[in-house]
C-alpha positions, 0 to 999 in steps of 0.5 A: 500500500502506498503512502497516503492511502488507507486500508479498510477491512469490511466483513461480508455476510460470508464469514470467510470473505474479507474484503481489503479495499485501498482508498483512492488518493489524489495520485490515483485520480491523476493517473485516471485523468492521464489514462483518459487523456492519452486515449482521447488524444490517440483518438483525436489524432488517429480517428480517421485511420479506421474505415467506416463500419456498416452501421455508422452512416445510419447512426450519423444521420440519426445523431444529426436528426436528434441534434436538429430536433433539440435545436428547434425545440421552440418550433411548433409540433416538436412533441407531436407523435409523428415528429417524435417517431420519425426522429427517435423511433426504431427503424424496424427494417434496420435499427431496433436499438434505443437512443443513447449511443446516437445521443452521445454521438450527437453531443460529440458532433455538436462540440467538435464539428467545427474543429474536426469535420462532421463525421469524425466529430461524431465518431469521437464519442467512442474514444472518449467513452473508451478513455473513460472506461479505462480510467474507471477500470484503473480506479476500480482495480486500485480499490480491489488490488492496488496500483500494479494490478490496476495498471496491468488491467488497463494494459490487458484490456486496452491492447486486445486488437478487436476490443481496441478497434470496436471501442473507436467506432461510433456504434453501440459497443463502446457505450454498452461496455462503459455503462455495463461496467459502471453499473456493475461498480455502482451496484457493488458500491451500493451494497456498502453505501446505501446512498448509492442505491439510486445511482445503481438504478440510474446506471442500469437505465443507461445500459438499457438505453444502449441496446437490449443486451443491457436489459439483462444486466440485473441477472449477473448483479443479483448472482454476485449479490447472492454469493457475496452480499444479500443484506441490501439486495431487495432495495437494490433490485427495487432500484434497478427495476424502477429507476432503470426503466424510468431512465430508459423511458426518459431517453426514448421520446417516441415511446411517450405518446403510446407507452405500453404498445410501443414498449411491447413492440420494442421488446418484441422486435429486440427478442426476434431480431434473428427472424426479421434481420438475419445476417450471414455468418461463416463459422468453421467453414459452414454458413449460418443465416437462418440458424444459430451457430454452435453453442460454443461459438463465443468461447471459441471466438474468445480463444482465437481472437484474444492475444495469447498473452492476454489469454494466458494471463486470464487463465492465471488470474482465474486460477488465482481467484479459484485457489482463493475460493473466490474470496476476492469479491471483485475477482468473483464479480469479474468472473460472474460477468464474463461467464454470464456474457458468454453464456447468453450467447449459447441460446439458439435464439441469441443473434450471433454474427460479426465476430465478437462485438455482440458480447464485447463487454465480456472483454472488459472483465477478461482484461481485469482478470488478466491484469490480476494474473499479470500482477500475480505472475510477477509477484510469484517470480519475485518471491521465488527468486527471493527464496534463493540466496543471491549475492545481489540484494536488488536482483529479485526486483530487477528480474521482476521488472524484466518479466513485467517488461516482457509481458508488456511487450507481448501484450502491445505487439499484436495490436501494433502489428495489425493496426488499424485492421484490428477487427480482422485479428486472429491469434497464434492458436489458430495460425493468424489470419491465414490459419483462420481462413484455412479453418473456414473463419471470416476474415472480414465482417465490417467495412473497417478494413476499407479505410482512408488508404483504400480511398487513396488507392481507388482515387489513383486507379479509377478513371474519370467518371468511373462507376463504382460498387461496394459489395456487400452493398453499402452505398451509404459508406461510399457516399460518406467517403465522397462527402468527407472528400476522401473519394473523388467526386466524379466517381459515380456510386451504384449498387446495380449491374451498371458498374465499371469497378466493384470492390468486394469485401471478403465476407465471408467468401474466400476461398469460395468460388467467385462465381457462386459469390457473384450469383448470390450478389446479383452480379451477372458481369464478368470481372477481373482482379485489379488490386487488393488488401492482404493480411497474412496473405489473405485478402480482406477486400479485392477491387475488380474491373468489369471485362469488356 
């Protein structure tokens, strides 16, 4: 324990469970601010390097519509049902998510559009939330384990390539990870300080307001409380089930006019998503579109998309918690949340596609447990060395520092090597991107691999007034690139057979027969390859030219 800190020992309902908590001091808050600032600055300087994802053009339009509504509140009819429904309502053909992620994008857009340009300002909401999440991860881990494990937890969480890139996209993933973790912390804190019980309910409402997955948050919270702290459980559950829905409803203006029917429609739409919006998935060489992948999809994806060093440290942290018989409340909470988020993917009705993003909050708790494993490993090595009679008194600390440096390097390297194509990352256990393709895995699922560098290539290759198609079809991404000035204005955007060039995302068809691919996409023309972008010898996109 560092100087100036204070140790508080609290006895829980379980007589074997003793919780040792370090009280935060000004240095901890300063480090949290530094973490937030570094991540935010990184976002500000590199936000344009990751390509635009499928969902962002739609969310961008919705965020601007929200802002327009707020800036014209005094005009007549702002609260008419038709206006509220057109502005905030769910698009049942595309987007059934609540408003909060788009509201946060609208705030970022309003604050930064003059400095950064509209879309990049809108996207900056995600890095800000990522920085805040990592700062909170640090503070919470300090309270439970101390500064060393807390810094290790931040590093383990931040450097997972798929998690890192997802947390830089203005979609639902960054806010859900933030508010899920914040609610979990508020709930635990409320068991020690009754005044925080309403805070837990408010945080739950914020998680609910991101996407339907947030509605499930009380389940792992109640499991944790039953294991560790039961005294205030009725009050906490009451707060969750009253304040949570209230916050959710306040943030969904289109529900106000017809609350009951619209709420039922939202729940029905959210729980039947696989029926009305099926998305193709390839998993281990098999196609899934109208059915769920095998129950082990999520555990398998964790095993092959999390860097090997993170996985090893996670298993060490899990073993450490198990050996201690889960007396560590925070370690127990992390394992409960991680296990729950993986378990809910195993239902045949659970929508599963797009890599790991549908259970991304699990990665926050994986990173925390890995950070504790990191600290435990270094401590174990130092203790073992100290038992030896060595001629150099400070040698154990030096060896510990060397081990820590090697671990840090092994955590950072995968992200640095593949950036900015983090969503295409696969680890050594499956043989990298090449091994993943060999085993029938998707090597690209969103358009993030088509980025600013790709636009520069297209501008250099495409002749004047060329007609360009993106496939799978997404005209809105191309339109947005043109609006941002990254794609030449003379290039005509099409989604039909009247194209001169077609850029095909390799979702999920390599090395499947191209003729089958083209038939599925309704392309009847003959084409030939022009250029591509490869990772580990596997194309993530290919540009084709129409044959004469």
